[in-house]
N, C-alpha and C positions, 0 to 999 in steps of 0.2 A: 283123756281122751283129747286126739288129736284130730279135729273134725275140720274138714274145709266145707263152708259155706259158698252154694254156687248159685248166682241170682243172674237171669237172664234179664234183659232189658231191651225196651224198643218202645219209645213214646210213651215213658213209664212215669213223666213227671206227677201226672195226676197221684200214683199209688206210693210213689217212694217216700211220703213224709209219714205216712200211716205206717207203712212198711218198717220204717228204720225205730219208730217208737216201739212196736210191737218186738221187733228183735233186741232192742236194750233193755226189756223187761227177762228177756232169758237168762236164766240161771242153772246149769253153767250157759256159759254162751260159746259159740265155736272159736275154733284157733284163728282162723284166717278166713277172711271172705275175698272169693274172687267174682268180679261182675264181668259178666260176657254180653258186652252192647253191641247191637247192632244197627244204632245211631251214626250220623254224622257228626264228628267233631266240630266245632265247640257247640253243638246243639243242647238242649236244656237236660240230657239225662247225664251227660257225664260231668257239667258243671253242676250240678247240683248234687251227685254224689259228692263230689272234690269238696264242695263247702260244706255238706251235712253230714257225712256220714263217721261216726264217731264210736260205733261198738266194736269194732275190731281193727289192728291193721288189714288194709285191702290192697289188689290190685286190679285194675281195669284192662282187659281185653277186648280191644274195638274191632269188631269185624264189620264195616260196613257195604253191604251188598249191592253189587247195581240194581237199578229199579225193578229189571227184569228178572231177576236172582231167580225165582222161583221158576219161571216159564221155561228159563234157562237150564235149569236143573232137569226138568222132566218131572218131577215130582211133588205135590205141593208138602211133603215135609221133609223134603230135603234139608232146607236153610237151617229150621230149629234142630234137626239131626246135628248138623256140622255147630251148632252153638252148643248142644249137651255135648258131644263128644270134646269139644275143647276143654270143658268141663272136666269132664271123665279124664282126660290126657293129661292135665295138669294136677290132678289129684294123685294118677298113677306115677307120675315123675317123682311129683316130692313126696310120695310114700306115706300119705295119710292115714289113719285107721279107717276114717270115715269120709263119704262125700254127703253132703246132704243139698240136694236140689230144691230151690224154693223160686218160684216166680214170683215175678215182681207184684201181680196183685193178689199174694194170696199170704194171709198175715197169721203167723202163729199165735195162738190165744192161750197155749198151754207153758208156762215159764219154765217147768223142769223138763221140756220133753225131749232132752237130750238124753236124760236118766231113763227116761221110760224107753226111748227108743232102742238106744244100744245095750238092752236086758237081753235082746232075743239072740238065738246060736247067729253067726255068721255067713249060713246057708241061705239066709232070707234077704230078699231086697225089700225095706220094709218102708211101708206108705203110711202117710195120717189120713182119714177121711175129710173129704170135703166137693161139694156139688160143682158139677160145671152143666153144661146144655150140650145135649145131642139133639139129630134130627127128631128123635122121639120124645126130647122133653129133658127136665133137668133131673139128673140122677147123679150118684156119687160116681166119682172119677176113678171106677175100677169096672171090670167085669169078671163076673163068675162063670166057671164051667157048667155044663151040662152032660147027661149020658149020652147027647148025640154029638159026634166030633164036629168042631169047627161052629159050635151054637153055643151062645153067650148068653148070659142075664145080666139086666141091669136092676140096681136098687136103687132105692131113695133113702133109704137108712139102713145101717149094718145093723147085723140079730145078734154079734155077739160083741164084746169089749175087744177080743182078739178075734178077727177071721181071714181068712185063706183065700182071696180071690184068683184067679187065674194071671190076671194082668191089671197092674195100675200104673196111673199116669204120673209123668215126672214132674209134674208142678209143687210135688211136697213128698219126695221121696229119699231115704236113706240108704247107701251103698256101702257096705263094709269092703274093707282091705280085702280081703278074702277073693272076693268078686271082682273088684275095682281092678288086681294085678291081673287077673284072667283075660290076656289077649286074645281069646277066642270071642270073646262078648264086648260087642261094640254099639254107640248108636248110630254110627256111622261108617261104611254105608248100610241103608237101612236094609233088613232082611225081607225084601220082596214079596218072598213064599208067603207070608202071611198077610200081605195087602191091607196094614196097617201102618197106624203113626208110628213115630219112632220110638216112644216110650213103650207102647203095646208090644211092639215088635222086638223091643231089647227085652222085655220081660218074659215073654213067651218063648224067645230062643234060649232063657237063661235055663229053662227046664230040661234041656238038653244035655245040660251040663250037672244037672243034679240040685240047680237053684229052685227055690220059690218064693212065693209073695206073700206076705203078711200085712196085713192093714190092723195097726193098733189103735182101734177107736178109743182110748184113752187119752189120747192127744188130739186136741181142737183145732181146726183151722176155719178162718173165714175168706171164701171166695170173693172178689168183687165182679162176680159173671155178670151182676143187673148193669154196672156201668159200660161193660162191654158186648153186651148179648148183641147190639146193632152194628156192630164193627165187623168189617171184613177182614178178616184173617188168610192165611195161605190155603187153610185146611176147610174155609167157609164152602158149603154148598148151595149153588143156586137150586133152590125147590122147583123154580119154573122147568129147569133144562136138566137136572140132576147131574150137574156139571161142577168143579169148583169155580167159583169168582175168579178173574185174574186178579191178584194182587200185584200192588207195587211200593218196595222199600223207599 
């Protein structure tokens, strides 16, 4: 298996040591690692990666956005969409069999996860379950469909070892070559018709071309959302105004 591991980083020093430890336990390991960083060199993330990452050969693509990039872009998810698109295009250009998107604060706990995740047919975007914070509370980073069009359900725990949500978050997601190479499907530009994040929009749009989401609950992840629950992100909504906070890199 020729697997690209794509890790997104921004102010990630507090997570990288634990992430690298868990990545070292993987068997099999990915083939190559691409770090897509929005930090300014030579700040801590890039130096820490150079000094400590031993899991695979790697490359860093640095995208230091201007401070008000989110505001200038006009939509809260545009900058992370550019970051994920960078990873997708790298996998597309280098003809990887799979790309595994792994956010910096999300640790894989299942050493043979790539054996499990790659068992599924290549029409599926495959996610591993992890919890995240929504305005409604802490739920799995997925949404399930209902009989009412445009209405979705959140769950705290999966119901089955293999489940089929209609959208999954990009923080722990495997995309097979068939979908990687389908240039009709991208993270950026965002599909604004869904009024959603870059990853949810990607998986919703994939359904138009006969692709679907699959959640493999045999694979375990640990998401450090407790450490970042108070952090302002580009998509953090101010509950008093119901508007996004102004975010600066």
